[in-house]
Residue, then its C-alpha position, 0 to 999 in steps of 0.5 A: m283534631d287532636f286526641d288526648f287521653n291521659v291515663g294518669h289523670g283518669a286514675d286520679v279522677t277514679v280514686n277521687y270519685i271513690l274517696d268522695n262517694f264510698t267513704p262509709a264502705l271504705d271505713g267498713i272494710a277498714a274496720t273489718i280488716g283492722f279487727v282481723t289483723g288487730g286480733l291476730q296481732s294481739l294474740l301473737t304478740g301476747t304469746s311468750p317466745l317459749v310458747g310460740i317456739a314450742i307451738l311451731t316446733l310441735l307443728s314441725l314435728w307433727r307435719v314435717s320431721w324431727k330434723f326440721a323440728l330441730f331446725t325450727i327450735v334453733s332458728l326461732a331461738l336465734v330470732n328471739h336472741m336477736g330481739l326480733w320476736h315481737s316484730t316477727m309476730q307482727t309480720l306473722s299476723l300480717v301474713l296470716s291476715a292477708t292469707v285468710i282474706a285471700v283464701v276466703v275471696g280466692i277459693p270461691a273465685g277459683i271455683a267460679m272460674a272452674r265452673s264457667d269458661r266465661v267467668a274464667g275469661l273475665f277473671r284472667p286479665v284481672l289476675d294478670l294485672m294483679q300479678t304483673m303490676p309493680a308491688f309499690v303501685y298498690l301502696i298509693p291507693a291503699a294509703m289514700f283509701f285507708g291511711l297508714g298502718a297495718v290495714p292498708g299494708t294488709i290490703a296491698t298484700v292481699i291484692f299482690a298475693m291472691p292470684p296464686v290461690v285463685r289460679l291453682t284452685n281453678l286448675g285443681i278442679r279442672q284437673v279432677q279426673e272425668e271418671l270421678v266426676e261421672a261416678g259422682q253424677a252416676f250416684g246422684c250427687t247434686p252439684s254442691q255434693l259433687l263439688f265438696k265431696v269429689q272435686l275439692p278433695n281431689a283438688l286439695p293438693s293444688i289448692m294447698a300449693g296455691i295457699n303456700q304460694t300466697i303465704m310466700l308472696s305475702l312475706s315478700m311484701v313485708v318490706i314494701a308494706s312497711m313503707i306505709g306503716a305496716g310494721g314488723l320485720g320490714n321496719h328493721v330492713l327499711t331502717g337498715i336501708q335508710r341508715l346504711d346499717v348492714g347489720a340491722g338490715f341483715e338481721g331483719g332479712l334473716a328473720v324474714v327468711i327463717l319465718a318463710v322457711v318454717l311456714d313454707r315447709i309446714t304448709q307444703s306438708f298439708g298438701k302432701g299428706g305430711s311425713g312427720f312423727l305422728s304420720l309415721l306412727a299412724f303408718r306403722k300402726a296401720g301396717d301392724r293392723l294389716q299384718a294382724s288381719a292377714p290370714a295365717k299360713v299353714p307350714a309346708a311340713d304340715d301340708k306334706q304330713r297331711s298328704a302322706a297320711a291321706 
């Protein structure tokens, strides 16, 4: 007896079944994601280049350093000079939308994994599949379920970029010192208080590293998502590939790199506590207050005079 099991046919049947029976749910998901993505895109593309560069430069000055702020203003001015500001804001809206959705879904999933080994065992193979599946494969069901445009591009990006924030949230909570957890329990913390006041604050550097990696993976999907109409800088790179136009492809790729560097350094600073201008100013003020509150020392000469008089 021959045993024939066709994996591809099973996938086709599953996708067709979802299309036939869950169309209203898919429309609701598309409308929700479209609202988030469209709102961010309208906000960012409606911002003038001068205002956008100023905001990102101030963020760089606040969170990183004045040298990186100088790099930010020069590099973003170059992007604007190449005529890619509008496309850059489209890409940024896609990245931010995908990151927000990934964080909203991923952090609770990471918390659930940290609290239960059984849940972690169920999620781990799913996350492995999401990370190892070729990114192009996500485009097929995304386009079939949601058509072409920014919505399927955002969904494919979320699937590809979400695993780091889930894994590092789980890892960060599990690595919180047992002494801190026991101290919280000794003071009568409820499980929710223990989570929000002890575990999550101490796991924040790991969680921020996961968010940072999610942003970077989202940017890596820019060119791939443009194949299903996501737009943005990916279109310029894709056009350069199709026409063998090295200049257009290089300009689009350079803008992606600049955006990636700016977002990477700014988001990294939130996990490290920041080293920018305001952080150094706050550190200096704290040092001044500490010095002012220190007890005054009696000069050694006065001590000798007092002992001689005695």
